[in-house]
N, C-alpha and C positions, 0 to 999 in steps of 0.2 A: 351350770352357770355358763353362759356364752363368753367368748374370749374378748369380744369388742362391743362397745355401745353402738358405734356406727361404722359401716364401711361405705365409702363413697365409690360407687361404680360409674366408669366413664370418666375417671380422674385424669385422663389423658387429654380431655378436651378443654377448649378455650373457656367455656362458661363454668366448668368445674373448678378452673383456677381460682375464680372469684368465690365459689362456694368453699374450697379448701381454705382459702385465706381467712375467711369468717368462722367456719366450724372449728378450726384448729385452736382458737381463742377460747372455747367454751368448755375446756377442762373435762373433756370425756375422752373414753379410750376409742381412738380413731385408727382406721386403716385405709389405705387407697387401693383401687383396683381398676384394671382397664386392659384393653387388648395389647397396648404398647408400653413396655417398662420405659423405653427412652423417652416417650412423650410424657409420662407421668413424672420422670425425673426432671424434665424441662419445666414443668409447672412447679416443682419444689424449688428448683434453682432460681427460677424468676421471683419467687416469693421470698427467697433466703430464709427459709425455714431451719430453725435451730433444733426443732424436736426431731427425735428418732421415730420415723413413721415406717410401719410394716407396708410393704407393697405386694400386691398379688396380680400376676400376669394371667388374666382369664379371659375367656370368651363366653358368649351365651351358652355354648355347648357344654361347658364345664363349670357354669355358675354355681352349681351346688357347693363347690369349694368355699365359696365367701358367703353364701346364704345360710350355711350351717354354722357359721362362726360368730354372727353378730345379732344383736337385738333388733337393730333397724338398718335397713338397706336404703340408701339414698341414690336414686338412679338418675344420673345426668347424661345418660346416652340415648340421643334421639337420631333419626326419627324413631318414635316408640313403636310404629305400626310393624316393624320388621322383628325387633328383638324383645320388645317390652313383654309380651304374653308370657313367653317362657320364663323370664325373670319373675313375674308376678307368681306364676304357678309354683315355681321353685321355692319362693319365699313362703307361701301358704303352706307347702309341704314341710318345711323345716320351722314352721311357727315363728318366722321373722317378719316383723312389721316393716311397711314399705312406703316410701314417699318419692314423687317424682316432680318434674317441671313440665309435663306434657300440656300441649293445647290441641291435641288431637282427639277430636270427638269420636271418630270411629273406633280408635283403640280403646277409649274409656267405655264406650257402650259394648265392645266386644268382650272385655274382661268382666264387665258388670253381668253380662249374660251368662257367661261360661264359669265364673269363679266367685260370684258373689256369694252364694250358699256355702261353698266349700270354705271361704275365709270366714264366715260366720261360725261354721262348725268348729274350726280351728282356733277360734278366738284371735284372728289376725286382723289388724288394721291395715287396710291399703288406702293410702291417700294420694290422689292425682292431683294435678293442678296446683301445686304448692309454690309457684314462681309467680311472675307478674300476670301470667295466665294461672289461676284466676283469684288470688288472695286479695288484691285490693277491692275488686268488685264484690266478691263474695262476702268479705268481712265489713266492707263499708255499707253494702245494703242493710245486713242485719243491724250494724251499729247505728245507723240512721233511723231504721225502724223501732228499735229499743228506745232511742232517744226521744222520738216524737210520741210513742205509747198511744197509738190511735188505731181505730178499726179501719177496715178497707184500705189498708196501706198500699200505695203504688208509687213507683219511683222510675225515672228515667236518668240515664247517666250519659255524659259526653266526655269522651277521652280525648286528649290532645297530646301530642308528642312534638318535642323540639330537639333538633339536630341528632336524632337517634338513628342508628343502623339496625337492619333486620339480620337476626342470626341465620347463618347458612341452613342449620337444621330445621328452623322454623319455616324457612322458605320451602325446603324439601317436604316437610310435613304438609304444607298447604297444598303442594302440587299433588301428592299422592292422596291426601284427603279428598280434593275435588275429583281426582281420577276414579275414586271408589265410592263416591257419593250414592250410588245405587244400592250398594250394600248397607250403607247407613239407612237409607229409607226403608229397606226391607226389615232391619232390626227394629226400627221405630213403628212399623205396622203393628207389633204386637202390644204397643203401649195403648193405654186407655186414653182417648182424646179427650181433652178438656178445652172448652171454648174460652179463649182469652180475647182481650180487646185487640182490635186490628193494630198492627205494628206498621209505623211509617218505614219506608225503605230508604227514601232520599227527602230531605227537607231543608229549608233555610231556617236556622235557628236565631230568633230575634234576640235572645239573651246573649248569645255568644257572637252575634252578628257574622255568622259564617255557615257554609253549607256542611251538612251532616249526612252520613250514610249509616245504615245499620251495620254494627259491629259483627264481623263474620266469625270471631273467635269463640272460645268456649264460655265466655262469662255468663251469658243469659242462661245457657243449659245448665251451668254449675250452679248459679244462684236459684234456679228452679228446682233442682234436686236437693239442695240445702234446705229450701223452705218446706218441701214436702216432708223431709226427714225430721226437722224441727218440730213440725206440726204433729207428725206421727208420736214422736217421744215427749209431746206435751211441754216442749221447751218454749215455744212461741207460736202465734198465729202466723201463717203464711202471707206474703205479699206478691204483688206483681211487678215484674222488672222488664224494662226495655234498655238495651245497651247500644249506644251509638258512637261513631267515630268522626271527628272534625277534619275536614279536608280543606276548609278555608274558602277561597274565591271560587267563582264560577270556572275560572280557567282550570284550577286545580281539580274541581270536580270532574270537568270533562276529561282531563288526563287520567284521573283515577279510573273512571269508568272504561276509557279506552284500554289501559293496561289490565285491569282485572278481567274485563271481557276476553281479551286475548289470551290471559293465563287460563282462564275457565274453559274456553275453547280448546286450546292445545292440550290441556291436561286429560282430556277425554281419550286421546290416542297415545299409543306407545311412542311413536315417532315424536309426537308433540312434547311428551314428557322428556325425552332426550334433549330437544331443543332448549326447553325451559332450563333443565338442570346444566346444560353446556353454557348458557349465557345468563347467569343470575343477575349480574350487574345491570344489563340493558333491561331486563324484564322487572327490575325494581328501581328503576330511574337512578341506578348507581348507588342504592342504599344498602347494598349488601357487598362485603368484601370477603373474598374466599378465606382469607387468614384472619378475619375478624378485624374490627377497628382497632386503632391505637389506643393506649391508655388515655392519651390527652383528649381524643375524640369522644370516649366513653365518659370522662369526667366532665365534659361540656354538654352532655345530653341530659334531658329531663323529660318527666311527664306530669300531667294532671288529669285527674277524673273528677268531674263535677256531677253530683247527685242532686236531683231535684225531687223531693219527697212530698206527698200529699195524702192526707187521711182525714177520718172523722172522729172528732173529740167525743167525750162521753156526754157533753151537752148539745151535740149535733152540729157544732160549728166546724167547717173545713178549715184545716191546720196545713200550713206549708212550711217546709224548712229545707235547708240546703247543707250539704256537706262537700268538702273538697279535700281530696287525697292527692298529695304530690310527692315527688321525690326524684332521685337520680336516675341515670340510664335505666330504661326498663328492662331490657334484655340480658343485661349482665349485673348491674349493681342491685337494682330492685330485686330482680329474680333470686340472686344469691342471698340477699338479706332475708327475704320471704321464706325461702327453703331452709335457711339456717334456723331461724326461730321457730318454724313450724316442726322442725326435727327436735330441737331441744324442749319445746313445750311438750311435745309427744312423749318423749323420754321421761320428763318430769311427772307427767300424768301416769304413765305406765308404773313408775316407782311408787307414787302415791297409791295407786290401786293395789300393788302387791303389799303394801303396808296397811291396807284396809282404810285408807282415808278416802271419803267420797269425793267424786269429781264426775264430770260428764261422762267419762268413760264408763263409770259404774252402771250407767243406763243402756250401755251398748256392749253387745257380746262379741263383736268382730264384724268384718265385712268390708265393702268398698265404699269409701266416703269422700265428701268434699271437705274443704278446709272450714267453713263455718259450721258444719254439722258436728264437728269435733271441738273447734277452738272458740265458739261463740262466747263460752262462759270462762274463758281464760284470761291470762294477761298478755295474749299475743299482740294485740293492738298497742298496748303500752310499750312492749319491746321495740315493736316497730317504729314507733314515734321516737324512741331514743336513738334509733339507728337511721334516722333520716327519711323515713317513710311517714308523712305526716297526715293525721286525720284531724281536721278542723271542722267543726259545726259553724256555719256562718249565718 
C-alpha cells in the first residue's frame, strides 16, 4: 500500500496554491513536492494551514522519490513540454496515476505516442487537461449531447472572459508550442484523416453580437479524442465540435490579430522567443503579471462558455438546445476547482474498482485519457456545480 493518496508536484507555484487550498479539505492523505521548500512553505503560510503536511524537495531528475510513494500524482508544474514527459514515464513505471492541467497539445501528443501502450500495460491512468483547459469544454459537450439525445449531434461553443489575467506558464507554453508546431504536424501525419465540416476562423456572431475567432487551445482536440474513445467503448455516439473565443468589437479583433500575428512570427525564431519571454506584459496587452494577479483581481475575474447544440430527433425533426457554463477566474479558481474534483473522483473510482464495484474504469485497462472519457458517467459535474462552476441548460 502506498503512503499517500495524493502528492501535489509543483506545489511551490502560484496556481498550486489554489489547488492545495481545495485538495486539503478533501480528507485524503496528501503531501506536497517541488523544487523549492521555501516557496512551498510560502504557499502553506499564505493559506494559514493547520494540518501537518509532509513536504518533499525534488526535481524532475529525482522524481521517483515521490512517484513511488503515492496513488495519484497531481502535476502543477508547467510548461509541461520541458519536464512533463519524465514525470509521466516515472508514474507509469511506479504504477502511479497522474493528472495535470496542461493546455499543451504537443506535450499531450508526444506522451500519447510514446507512453500510451506502456500506461495501458501497467494499468495506469494518465489524465491531461484537468483544469480550465479542458474540463468545461469536454464535460460540457458530452453533457449537452446526452441531454439532447439526438443523432448527428454537432455543437459550437463561444468562450468569453471578464477581467481575467493570463498565467505566465500558459503564456510560455503558447510560445514554445507555436515554436514547435512543425513537430506537432509531423506527429499528426500518422493519424487517419477524417473529413469534418469546414471550421470558421473568424466571424461575426449574431447571437453574441461580437466578433469571434477560432479557439487555439486544447478544447477542440480534447473533445475529439473523448468522442472517439466514448464511441470505441460503446458509451455514446460521437459528435462534432467547434470551439471559438469572443474578442468583442472590430477594434478588439484587429488588436487580437496584430498581437497574435506578432507572437506567431517571433515564436519561430530563438531570438524572437527570447523577446517574447522578456516582455510578457507588452505582448499580452498587460494581461500577464510575472508574480501573478492579486487575490482581489482573481476574485473579480470570471468566464462563460455557451454551447449551441443541434441534432436529429428520432422522428426526423431538427432539435436545437443551449448550455451555458460559467464560473470564477479561469486560470486559478476554475482550474483549481476542476483539478481538485477530477482527482477526488478518480481516487473514488479507483477505490470502487478495487472493491469490485463496477464503474466506467471497469471498461478501461489504463492508458492516456481525457476528462470526459473517464468522468462522463460520474458525479463530477454535480461536484463542480456545488463549487461555483455552473452547468445550465437554457
